[in-house]
Phi, psi and omega in degrees: 000158184288155174282164190282344173264125192226148174298134185196173175246115179288140179195164182287318181267112185283000186256320190219140174261114178302145185301328183256019184294324182227079190298336181268002180249163174296145179287166176303154183308323181294344180246007186248116182300337180303326186277005177262116183290153181288160178303142179083007184297331183298334182276353179286155177284157177305133181092356179294138177283128180260325175195158181228137173239109177282156179049052193295327180251108182258349179287162177306135184292140177230147164094315185202142176269186172110348179234155180247345180201163185225139180234134173249140181229126172262133187216160179274136176220204189225142179269188185294341184252013179082011181265158180300140175217173176218160179202181181226159171221156176240131185247126177261127182262125186293149178306323182295348183266358188305314182294326177297315182295329180294337183242011190296332185283345180245352182234126179270119180049061182300152181296153175066018176264164186299136179239004184243131177233122179246126171276112181262105189265089188282133177289123177239353157053041182217148175259017177261125177301337179280357180262008181300147185290336178294340173272310188287338182296341178291347179264359177130167179260134186281333192236350180085001184282328179294317180303318180298316180291323176298320179295338174279349181094014179277145161285139180235121179251132181241101186269152167279078189287352174281355177079184188294336182259009182053056184276067181301132181082000172272086193282337173295313175303316181299318178298314178300318184294321177295316181294318180292333173303315179298319178300313181298319183285329175297330179275352188245314193288342174300334177283356181237024174088357180290137182282088181292334178281116180076018181290157179250128181244131179216168180216151185211134175207154175237150177062232179297331174292328176290321177297314178300320179296315181294322176297320176299320179296319178295321187275347190301315186298319183273317186280324186225062181295345178286342181270138173246104183264134183283332181175167180217144178232126180230119178243149174056032187275164177268126176265339182212106185298319184302313180293316183294319178299322180294326185287334185275345182300139179066018175246181182297339181253027181300335178300337178295329178294319178294309181299323180295319179294315180295313182296316181294312183287348171296337176265347186231091186303321181295321179289327176295320177299321179298311180300314180302322183286340184256346177291141178292145182263347179220179184084172182293329180259082186239177184301318181298316178295322181298311186282355171302330181302329181290357176241016183246151168286161188305308184291327177296320178295323178297318179293321184292320185255008185306130175066007176284153170272099186294335179296339180291346176287346185252145183302319182249024174062220184303327182300329179286322181294320183249036176294157181309323181294336181274335187290328179300305176299324179297322178288313183299322185262349189229002176257111182285147174099002185247004185249009180134174181252129179304138179254029176215162175297140182228133170252128173246124175236138192198142173276135179289348178255018178303120187278346181252333187231086184304134185287342182300328180287329177287323176301318179292320178299312181297318179303316180295317178298319183292323178296340179256016174092015180288160176249087189238135176237115177252131177249117185256105186277129184274006176227168174081178177231201185300309183291319182295325180292336174301326177271314183299330182267358189297311183293326177296321177296316180296322177296318179297316178299319178300319181296313185284334182269319186256352179081015178279179179225060183265334188269339185077023183293151175288127180291329179222159175068202188233160175206142175241121181243131171258135182197182176239107180243107183235103186289129177287117185297344178279347181265119181288155176279148183215000000 
């Protein structure tokens, strides 16, 4: 499940962003023609580029240095049921790449240009299509991790991995969307000086972004055998959606339960009908109040529903949320380890005291992957909770990425097979990330 601090746009009205609220920025996706795919897009193959927007962010830069230009790509992908879907990603080009870009149209794969592309799968925790990160990233970076990767000379892609319908918690869809992003960018970035020959592709996510990353790793061998991924890093991920959704109720992150139900049932019409039939029609906890979440950014939803008993929105309480008809999609989209074995090195980092995402499910997931020949390294931190591990694990994630992308040996990762390490990793806030 996602951590409680989420990329978002702060504003007075938590429901709607006025069209003219930020005149120098791109409008929300529902008002931006870029996000409308061209006719016939459904017949394109997964990963096909549908449109490109160069110099995508023209407003004054906020939040983080390290890049000189931004590219947005709309591409065809696949939903949870194997049907055509589409999504977008935003690519940040590192400052060190500027000279390459100046000559890209006349030089094929120029020397000394970037050869590393990392999909940074940011948790955005919303079932609103207007909350996608390709829109919100123009307002700044929430954690400082992109800047570090840009300073290394990596291209960094931040995808709307929830897809066109913002299907939050539909992790099969998220996995497909992340993988198709790589296909689209491999067909695109060569025109911008990126060394597509021999390039290194990796992915990293924390919280709901970590879950999406791990699902992409599981699905890669079968869904995208054409991709060769150098590695994947998943921190603070959910191993069992049913348990995690139950744990957040009546806590500060209770809004995640609402967003999860809306996002998941957006992919499953029969379950959406079930939810609609069971939501209360009157009283303070009613259907209208429940579906407000679908128009909120992640952090706004957390504030709106904080500490509420979300089960009170349903006629029969918890029994309606976890009714048999709901459990099938929750397992298919939220149980890690059942969709295949990653065919790349994977680092899992997690606090054993994570209050939203019990580590026992990850231990079982790793065991299953390892029995099938996976190369998995799980680091079980004996301190901190869900949010703290997001910081405590950051440098370890960056070290692992450096090893798989650059060929260094800084992390101590197992070259083959699996390893489970228990330790105490407490990042000193005075030490900068690198």
